[in-house]
DOTIPA-629239 format. One record per residue (C-alpha): residue in three letters; residue number from 1; x, y, z. Coordinates in steps of 0.5 Angstrom, whole numbers, plus 500, padded with zeros to 3 digits. Layout:
(ala NUM (X Y Z))
...
% end
This chain:
(met 1 (548 429 750))
(thr 2 (554 427 753))
(his 3 (561 427 749))
(thr 4 (566 422 748))
(asp 5 (574 423 747))
(pro 6 (576 420 741))
(cys 7 (581 416 745))
(ser 8 (575 414 750))
(pro 9 (572 407 749))
(pro 10 (566 407 745))
(pro 11 (560 409 750))
(glu 12 (555 403 752))
(his 13 (549 406 751))
(glu 14 (547 410 744))
(pro 15 (547 418 745))
(lys 16 (542 419 740))
(pro 17 (538 415 735))
(gly 18 (543 413 728))
(trp 19 (549 415 732))
(his 20 (553 409 731))
(gln 21 (553 409 723))
(ser 22 (554 417 723))
(leu 23 (560 418 720))
(ser 24 (559 426 720))
(asp 25 (558 426 728))
(gly 26 (558 419 730))
(ala 27 (561 412 732))
(ala 28 (562 411 724))
(gly 29 (567 417 724))
(leu 30 (571 415 731))
(ala 31 (572 408 728))
(leu 32 (575 412 722))
(leu 33 (580 415 727))
(his 34 (582 410 730))
(ile 35 (583 406 724))
(thr 36 (588 411 722))
(tyr 37 (591 411 729))
(ala 38 (592 404 728))
(gln 39 (595 404 721))
(thr 40 (600 410 723))
(gly 41 (602 406 729))
(val 42 (599 411 733))
(gly 43 (594 407 736))
(asp 44 (592 399 736))
(trp 45 (587 395 732))
(ala 46 (584 392 738))
(thr 47 (581 400 740))
(ala 48 (580 401 733))
(his 49 (576 393 733))
(arg 50 (572 396 739))
(trp 51 (570 403 735))
(val 52 (567 398 729))
(thr 53 (564 394 733))
(ala 54 (560 399 737))
(met 55 (559 402 729))
(thr 56 (556 396 728))
(arg 57 (552 394 734))
(asp 58 (545 395 731))
(pro 59 (543 393 724))
(val 60 (546 396 718))
(ala 61 (540 402 715))
(ala 62 (540 400 708))
(his 63 (534 404 707))
(pro 64 (533 409 701))
(asp 65 (536 415 705))
(ala 66 (542 411 707))
(cys 67 (548 415 704))
(leu 68 (556 416 705))
(phe 69 (555 420 711))
(his 70 (550 415 715))
(gly 71 (548 408 715))
(ala 72 (550 403 710))
(pro 73 (555 407 705))
(ala 74 (558 410 711))
(val 75 (559 404 715))
(ala 76 (562 400 708))
(phe 77 (566 406 707))
(val 78 (569 405 714))
(leu 79 (570 398 713))
(arg 80 (573 398 707))
(thr 81 (578 404 709))
(ala 82 (581 399 714))
(gly 83 (583 394 709))
(gln 84 (582 388 715))
(pro 85 (581 381 711))
(ser 86 (576 380 718))
(tyr 87 (571 385 715))
(ala 88 (571 381 708))
(ala 89 (565 378 709))
(ala 90 (561 383 713))
(leu 91 (563 388 707))
(ala 92 (560 384 702))
(ala 93 (554 383 705))
(ile 94 (553 391 706))
(asp 95 (556 393 699))
(asp 96 (550 388 697))
(his 97 (545 393 700))
(ile 98 (548 399 698))
(ala 99 (547 396 690))
(lys 100 (540 396 691))
(leu 101 (539 402 694))
(thr 102 (543 406 689))
(arg 103 (539 403 684))
(his 104 (533 405 688))
(arg 105 (535 412 688))
(leu 106 (538 412 681))
(asp 107 (531 411 679))
(gln 108 (527 416 682))
(ala 109 (533 421 680))
(his 110 (532 419 672))
(asp 111 (524 419 673))
(arg 112 (524 426 677))
(ile 113 (528 428 671))
(glu 114 (524 426 666))
(arg 115 (518 429 669))
(gly 116 (522 436 669))
(leu 117 (522 437 676))
(leu 118 (528 441 680))
(pro 119 (532 436 685))
(glu 120 (533 436 692))
(leu 121 (540 437 694))
(arg 122 (540 430 697))
(glu 123 (539 428 691))
(phe 124 (546 429 688))
(asp 125 (550 432 693))
(leu 126 (556 429 697))
(ile 127 (554 429 704))
(asn 128 (546 426 703))
(gly 129 (546 424 695))
(leu 130 (549 420 689))
(thr 131 (555 424 689))
(gly 132 (557 421 696))
(ile 133 (555 414 694))
(gly 134 (559 414 687))
(ala 135 (565 417 692))
(tyr 136 (564 410 695))
(leu 137 (563 406 690))
(leu 138 (570 409 687))
(gln 139 (573 405 692))
(thr 140 (570 399 690))
(asp 141 (571 394 684))
(asn 142 (563 396 682))
(thr 143 (565 400 676))
(glu 144 (558 399 673))
(leu 145 (554 401 678))
(leu 146 (559 407 678))
(arg 147 (558 409 671))
(asp 148 (551 409 672))
(val 149 (552 414 677))
(leu 150 (557 418 673))
(ala 151 (552 418 667))
(tyr 152 (546 421 672))
(leu 153 (551 426 674))
(val 154 (552 428 667))
(arg 155 (544 428 666))
(leu 156 (544 433 671))
(thr 157 (548 438 666))
(glu 158 (541 438 662))
(pro 159 (537 444 663))
(leu 160 (530 444 665))
(arg 161 (524 449 664))
(val 162 (521 450 670))
(asp 163 (515 456 670))
(gly 164 (517 459 664))
(gln 165 (525 460 666))
(thr 166 (530 455 663))
(leu 167 (534 453 670))
(pro 168 (541 448 670))
(gly 169 (539 441 672))
(trp 170 (542 442 679))
(trp 171 (538 448 681))
(thr 172 (533 446 687))
(gly 173 (527 449 689))
(asn 174 (529 449 695))
(ala 175 (533 453 701))
(pro 176 (540 451 703))
(ala 177 (538 447 708))
(asp 178 (534 443 702))
(arg 179 (527 444 705))
(pro 180 (522 449 702))
(asp 181 (523 456 705))
(pro 182 (519 462 704))
(arg 183 (525 466 705))
(trp 184 (528 463 698))
(pro 185 (523 464 693))
(gly 186 (525 461 687))
(gly 187 (530 456 691))
(his 188 (537 457 689))
(ala 189 (543 454 685))
(asn 190 (548 451 690))
(leu 191 (555 451 689))
(gly 192 (559 448 695))
(leu 193 (563 442 695))
(ala 194 (559 438 701))
(his 195 (552 440 698))
(gly 196 (553 443 691))
(ile 197 (555 442 684))
(ala 198 (563 442 686))
(gly 199 (561 435 689))
(pro 200 (560 432 682))
(leu 201 (565 436 679))
(ala 202 (570 433 684))
(leu 203 (567 426 683))
(leu 204 (567 426 676))
(ala 205 (574 428 675))
(thr 206 (576 424 680))
(ala 207 (573 418 676))
(val 208 (577 420 670))
(ile 209 (584 420 674))
(his 210 (582 413 677))
(gly 211 (580 411 669))
(val 212 (573 410 670))
(thr 213 (569 414 664))
(val 214 (562 415 661))
(ser 215 (559 419 655))
(asp 216 (559 426 655))
(his 217 (564 426 661))
(ala 218 (569 431 659))
(glu 219 (563 435 658))
(ala 220 (560 435 664))
(ile 221 (567 437 667))
(asp 222 (567 443 663))
(his 223 (559 445 664))
(phe 224 (560 444 672))
(asp 225 (567 448 672))
(ala 226 (565 453 667))
(ala 227 (559 455 672))
(leu 228 (564 455 678))
(gly 229 (568 460 674))
(arg 230 (562 464 672))
(trp 231 (560 466 679))
(arg 232 (567 467 681))
(cys 233 (568 474 684))
(gly 234 (573 479 687))
(thr 235 (579 481 684))
(arg 236 (585 477 681))
(thr 237 (589 478 688))
(arg 238 (583 477 692))
(pro 239 (578 471 689))
(trp 240 (573 468 692))
(trp 241 (566 464 691))
(pro 242 (559 465 694))
(gly 243 (556 458 696))
(thr 244 (549 460 693))
(ile 245 (546 464 688))
(thr 246 (539 467 688))
(pro 247 (534 467 682))
(ala 248 (535 475 682))
(glu 249 (543 474 682))
(trp 250 (542 468 676))
(arg 251 (538 473 672))
(thr 252 (543 479 673))
(gly 253 (549 475 673))
(asp 254 (551 480 679))
(val 255 (552 477 686))
(ala 256 (549 481 692))
(gln 257 (554 478 697))
(pro 258 (559 483 699))
(gly 259 (565 479 700))
(pro 260 (568 473 701))
(gln 261 (565 468 707))
(arg 262 (569 464 711))
(pro 263 (575 459 707))
(ser 264 (571 452 709))
(trp 265 (572 445 706))
(cys 266 (564 446 705))
(tyr 267 (562 451 702))
(gly 268 (568 456 702))
(thr 269 (574 457 696))
(pro 270 (578 451 699))
(gly 271 (573 446 697))
(leu 272 (571 449 690))
(ala 273 (578 450 689))
(arg 274 (580 443 690))
(ala 275 (574 441 686))
(arg 276 (577 445 680))
(gln 277 (584 443 681))
(leu 278 (581 436 680))
(ala 279 (578 438 674))
(gly 280 (585 440 671))
(leu 281 (588 434 673))
(ala 282 (583 430 670))
(leu 283 (583 433 663))
(ser 284 (591 434 663))
(asn 285 (590 442 663))
(pro 286 (596 444 667))
(gln 287 (593 452 666))
(arg 288 (586 450 669))
(gln 289 (590 446 675))
(his 290 (595 452 676))
(arg 291 (589 457 677))
(ala 292 (585 453 682))
(glu 293 (591 453 686))
(thr 294 (593 460 685))
(val 295 (586 461 688))
(leu 296 (587 458 694))
(ala 297 (594 461 695))
(arg 298 (590 468 695))
(ser 299 (586 465 701))
(val 300 (592 463 705))
(ser 301 (595 469 704))
(asp 302 (589 473 706))
(glu 303 (588 476 713))
(ala 304 (581 478 712))
(gln 305 (579 471 710))
(leu 306 (583 467 716))
(ala 307 (580 472 720))
(leu 308 (573 469 718))
(leu 309 (575 461 721))
(his 310 (572 462 728))
(asp 311 (573 454 730))
(asp 312 (577 448 728))
(ser 313 (573 443 725))
(leu 314 (574 440 719))
(cys 315 (567 442 715))
(his 316 (568 449 716))
(gly 317 (574 451 720))
(trp 318 (581 451 720))
(ala 319 (582 443 720))
(gly 320 (578 443 713))
(phe 321 (582 449 710))
(val 322 (589 446 713))
(his 323 (587 439 710))
(thr 324 (584 442 703))
(thr 325 (591 446 703))
(ala 326 (595 440 704))
(arg 327 (592 435 699))
(met 328 (592 441 693))
(ala 329 (599 442 695))
(ala 330 (601 435 694))
(ala 331 (598 435 688))
(gly 332 (602 440 685))
(pro 333 (608 440 689))
(asp 334 (611 446 686))
(ser 335 (606 450 686))
(glu 336 (606 456 691))
(leu 337 (601 452 696))
(ala 338 (607 448 698))
(ala 339 (611 454 700))
(leu 340 (605 457 704))
(leu 341 (603 450 708))
(pro 342 (608 450 713))
(gly 343 (606 457 715))
(leu 344 (599 455 715))
(arg 345 (599 449 720))
(ala 346 (604 454 724))
(arg 347 (599 459 724))
(trp 348 (593 454 726))
(glu 349 (597 450 731))
(gln 350 (598 457 735))
(arg 351 (591 459 735))
(arg 352 (588 453 736))
(leu 353 (581 455 738))
(gly 354 (579 450 744))
(val 355 (577 443 745))
(ser 356 (571 442 741))
(asp 357 (565 440 745))
(arg 358 (563 435 739))
(asn 359 (567 429 738))
(gly 360 (564 427 731))
(met 361 (568 428 724))
(leu 362 (566 433 721))
(glu 363 (565 439 726))
(gly 364 (568 435 732))
(thr 365 (575 433 735))
(ala 366 (575 427 731))
(gly 367 (576 431 725))
(ile 368 (581 435 727))
(ala 369 (585 429 730))
(leu 370 (585 426 723))
(thr 371 (587 433 719))
(arg 372 (593 432 725))
(his 373 (595 426 722))
(thr 374 (595 429 715))
(pro 375 (602 427 712))
(asp 376 (606 433 709))
(val 377 (607 435 702))
(gly 378 (612 429 698))
(lys 379 (610 424 703))
(leu 380 (606 418 701))
(pro 381 (599 418 704))
(thr 382 (598 412 709))
(thr 383 (591 412 709))
(arg 384 (585 414 705))
(trp 385 (580 417 710))
(asp 386 (579 423 706))
(ala 387 (576 420 700))
(cys 388 (569 421 703))
(leu 389 (571 428 702))
(leu 390 (573 428 695))
(leu 391 (580 430 698))
(ala 392 (584 424 698))
(pro 393 (590 423 693))
(ala 394 (588 419 687))
(asp 395 (590 412 687))
(thr 396 (591 410 680))
(ser 397 (594 403 681))
(asn 398 (588 400 677))
(his 399 (588 405 672))
(arg 400 (589 400 666))
(thr 401 (585 395 669))
(arg 402 (578 399 669))
(lys 403 (580 403 663))
(glu 404 (580 397 659))
(ser 405 (574 395 662))
(asp 406 (570 400 660))
(asp 407 (573 400 653))
(gln 408 (570 393 653))
(his 409 (564 396 656))
(asp 410 (563 401 650))
(gln 411 (564 396 645))
(his 412 (558 392 647))
% end
């Protein structure tokens, strides 16, 4: 296909099916970029609107497989981030469809649990699953539906008995690509932020910060955080996590991976450290927060880990590492990360790996451009585009209203 420069006008023809409503590699992600440009004064709203028009050229997909990064939730996230009154009517209609598909997906998930079956990653993860839909609902006033998603994530902490083995409720029988694979007999436990348990942990923690809680909420945060703590590897000065755990590793407690993988947002130490930092913030545990920030600081200072970054992308390259570090530093302005961030930014700019031949948000030039528009530590964010990555600073402006609403809900 022909790739589109982020600053060029939308193409007249769809490069591939579903491209327009894709937040990860299509027009939705590019619309988000141009909305950010307009909000920060770098661009204009006319250009942003052209990309929004391209995003909504076809009927918005609201089928059960729609997720935060494709279809109705992706489109709604972009429109809500724009905050333009002219999009309100369309957004309200899409939100109705999102509510219906979310209810359907929740019903399927609870039925699967009742039958004692293992989940697919796409049931619960951030990219394709209910964690991603929950991340969108956190931006809305639909607290009741958000609470139902959170209650489902809490239920994921309940163990399952499968073929004589007791496994965590978030173990999957699939390979990391979320399909059965003979090379992954027995499946795996996924730890990453994009497809694993760090995503539910980050959402549950962020919901607490926003004042939305459900029964056993804190216990679920502790469960997921403890699971990540169990599988932390390396030394005090060079800690790291594997992205996945095999059945053999689960039984023995020993990780076969010899050393750290690339420090990426999606699977690596940055994403997992951010989830654990949010857990510390949510539970008002400064020690837990500090440990998470220190782990990432060690990655920033580790030349061997930096050498594993082979592209500039937001998902698994330099942009994601820099952006996650920036958001974590902003949450802990007195941490070591705040001091390390300028040098990390400069290091990235000095060794930029060239212009990507992809234009999407997760793996292309749009995500790189969005990262370069992240405010420095100590400045208020002008946009919350990275809420879809569970990286955005917490917006607690409606904390009291939501908490009071939740308390009243519990009384009934």
